[in-house]
C-alpha positions in Angstrom: -11.1 -0.1 -60.7 -9.2 2.6 -62.3 -8.2 5.5 -59.5 -7.4 8.7 -61.5 -4.8 11.2 -60.3 -7.7 13.8 -59.7 -8.9 11.0 -57.3 -6.2 10.8 -55.5 -5.6 14.6 -55.3 -9.0 15.0 -54.1 -8.7 12.3 -51.4 -5.4 13.8 -50.2 -6.5 17.3 -50.0 -9.7 16.2 -48.0 -7.4 14.3 -45.8 -4.2 16.0 -45.5 -3.9 16.0 -41.5 -4.1 12.4 -41.6 -1.0 12.3 -43.6 1.0 15.2 -41.9 4.4 14.2 -40.0 4.8 16.3 -37.0 8.4 18.0 -36.2 10.9 15.6 -34.9 13.8 16.0 -32.5 16.9 14.1 -31.9 19.0 14.5 -28.6 22.1 13.2 -26.8 21.8 12.9 -23.3 23.7 12.0 -20.5 22.1 9.0 -18.3 22.6 8.6 -14.8 21.4 5.2 -14.1 20.2 5.0 -10.2 20.3 1.4 -10.3 24.0 1.2 -11.3 24.7 3.4 -8.6 22.7 1.2 -6.3 25.1 -1.7 -6.8 28.1 0.3 -5.4 26.2 1.3 -2.3 27.2 -0.3 0.9 25.1 0.0 4.1 26.6 -0.7 7.4 25.1 -2.8 10.0 24.5 0.0 12.4 22.4 1.9 10.0 20.3 -1.4 9.5 19.8 -1.8 13.2 19.0 1.8 13.6 16.1 2.0 10.7 14.8 -1.5 12.5 14.6 -0.2 15.8 12.9 3.2 14.5 10.3 1.3 12.0 9.6 -1.6 14.5 5.8 -1.3 14.3 6.2 -1.8 10.1 7.5 -5.5 11.0 4.8 -6.4 14.0 1.6 -7.8 13.5 -0.9 -7.0 15.9 -2.9 -9.6 18.0 -6.3 -10.6 16.9 -9.2 -12.1 18.4 -12.0 -14.2 17.1 -15.0 -13.6 19.1 -18.7 -14.5 18.8 -21.5 -12.6 21.0 -25.1 -12.1 22.0 -26.3 -8.7 21.9 -29.7 -7.6 23.6 -30.2 -3.9 22.8 -31.4 -1.4 24.9 -32.5 1.5 22.7 -35.8 2.3 23.1 -36.4 -0.2 26.1 -36.5 -0.6 29.5 -32.7 -1.3 30.2 -33.5 -2.9 33.5 -35.5 -5.5 32.0 -33.4 -6.2 29.2 -30.3 -6.7 31.8 -32.7 -9.4 33.7 -32.9 -11.2 30.3 -29.1 -10.6 29.4 -28.5 -12.5 32.6 -30.8 -15.1 32.1 -29.4 -15.8 28.5 -25.7 -15.6 30.6 -26.9 -18.2 32.8 -27.7 -20.7 29.9 -24.5 -20.0 28.0 -22.5 -20.9 31.1 -24.4 -23.9 31.4 -22.7 -27.1 31.0 -22.7 -28.3 27.3 -24.4 -24.9 26.3 -24.5 -24.2 22.6 -23.4 -20.7 22.4 -24.1 -20.4 18.6 -27.5 -21.8 18.8 -28.4 -19.3 21.8 -27.0 -16.6 19.5 -29.0 -17.2 16.6 -32.3 -17.6 18.4 -31.7 -14.6 21.1 -29.0 -12.4 19.5 -30.7 -8.5 18.1 -27.0 -8.2 16.0 -28.8 -9.1 12.8 -25.5 -9.1 11.1 -24.0 -12.1 13.4 -26.8 -13.9 14.8 -27.3 -15.8 11.7 -23.6 -17.1 12.0 -24.1 -18.0 15.5 -23.1 -14.5 16.8 -19.7 -15.0 14.8 -17.6 -11.7 14.6 -14.7 -12.9 12.8 -10.9 -11.8 13.6 -10.3 -8.2 14.9 -7.7 -6.5 16.1 -7.7 -3.5 18.7 -9.4 -0.2 17.4 -12.0 -2.1 15.7 -14.6 -2.2 18.5 -16.1 -0.1 20.9 -14.0 0.5 23.9 -15.8 -1.7 26.1 -16.3 -4.5 24.1 -12.5 -4.5 23.2 -11.5 -4.3 26.7 -13.5 -7.3 27.5 -12.8 -9.4 24.3 -8.8 -9.0 24.7 -9.1 -9.9 28.5 -10.4 -13.3 27.8 -8.9 -16.6 26.7 -9.8 -18.8 24.1 -13.1 -20.5 24.8 -14.0 -18.4 27.9 -17.2 -16.5 28.4 -17.6 -12.9 29.4 -20.0 -11.6 32.0 -22.5 -9.0 31.0 -20.7 -6.4 28.9 -22.6 -2.8 28.7 -22.0 -0.7 25.7 -23.8 2.0 23.6 -25.5 -0.7 21.9 -26.7 -3.0 24.7 -25.8 -5.8 26.7 -23.4 -8.3 25.1 -22.1 -11.8 26.2 -18.7 -12.5 24.3 -17.2 -15.6 24.0 -13.5 -16.1 22.4 -13.2 -18.6 19.7 -9.9 -17.9 19.0 -6.7 -15.7 19.6 -3.7 -14.7 17.7 -0.9 -12.9 19.9 1.2 -9.9 18.3 4.2 -11.2 16.6 7.3 -9.4 15.7 9.6 -10.3 12.3 13.4 -10.4 13.6 16.0 -8.5 12.5 17.6 -11.1 10.7 14.3 -11.7 9.1 13.9 -8.2 7.5 17.5 -7.0 7.3 17.8 -8.0 3.2 14.2 -6.0 2.9 16.1 -2.9 5.1 19.4 -3.2 3.3 17.5 -3.0 -0.3 15.6 0.0 1.0 18.2 2.0 2.2 20.7 1.2 -0.9 17.8 2.6 -2.9 17.4 5.7 -0.9 21.3 6.3 -0.6 21.7 5.5 -4.5 19.0 8.1 -5.2 20.5 10.5 -2.9 24.2 10.0 -4.6 22.5 10.1 -8.1 20.9 13.3 -7.4 24.4 14.7 -6.1 26.3 13.5 -9.2 23.7 15.0 -11.6 23.7 18.3 -9.9 27.8 18.5 -9.9 27.5 17.6 -13.7 24.7 19.8 -14.4 27.4 22.7 -12.7 30.4 21.3 -14.8 28.5 21.3 -18.2 28.5 25.1 -19.5 28.8 24.2 -23.3 27.1 21.4 -25.6 30.8 20.0 -25.9 31.1 19.4 -22.6 28.8 16.9 -22.1 30.6 13.9 -23.3 33.9 14.8 -21.4 32.1 15.6 -18.0 30.1 12.3 -18.6 33.3 10.4 -19.1 34.9 11.6 -15.8 31.7 10.3 -13.9 31.6 7.2 -16.2 28.2 8.2 -17.1 27.2 6.7 -20.6 26.0 9.6 -23.2 23.2 8.4 -25.7 21.8 9.6 -28.9 18.3 9.2 -29.7 16.5 8.4 -32.8 14.5 11.1 -34.1 11.2 11.4 -32.3 7.8 13.2 -32.2 6.7 15.3 -29.2 4.3 12.6 -27.9 6.6 9.7 -28.7 8.7 7.5 -26.4 12.2 8.6 -26.9 14.3 5.4 -27.8 15.5 3.1 -25.0 14.5 6.1 -22.5 11.0 5.3 -23.3 8.3 7.4 -22.3 9.9 10.6 -20.9 7.6 13.4 -21.3 9.3 15.9 -19.3 12.3 15.1 -21.2 10.3 15.4 -24.6 8.9 18.5 -23.5 12.5 20.1 -22.7 13.9 18.9 -25.8 11.1 20.6 -27.8 11.8 24.2 -26.2 15.5 24.0 -27.3 17.3 24.8 -30.5 
């Protein structure tokens, strides 16, 4: 196959935008590394203790119970008759050797849990209606409630397991708190240093001098397009946008 110059010219003219190289810029910038600042930050023990005291809920796992129940609904029914039926079921459930799961499968009108023997799995406070929650959290593992009336109907509740509230100690969470406070302090210090440098840098010639006074690195980027990563700085659209508005 022989390709003529005229063919090349025609192809080029038809696809000129494909071969267009956009405007590029190169910048020098002072890079204040927050991670480097963080390494020199000290966090007093008193601040760690104060943070722990103020955020204790964050280190606390709430208590949970695992319950099974039998529900007889009252909506559209004679409530008194439903209560009589529920009391009869309660008597069966309290009988020695009673199989609560079998009773729930056969009688519970909570379609979601009945197939699993009434099992509701684990839940914490605030997940059930108040009457149900109060009864469930007032029982010990293995205990059976009396009839519990809610907007759904009459419940018989059995506690299968319970997990008490637990809190992580200050010693356990100190490394996490120190790391978090170091990062916060480093961000604040870096912002203060950057603002001070901004005030001190009046001309391009001041950049290297002010950066050196603060032990801040000055970096020269390679040429980059507006939507390209900026060398080691990587994707920095705000920096790129600013660079392309400057002379």
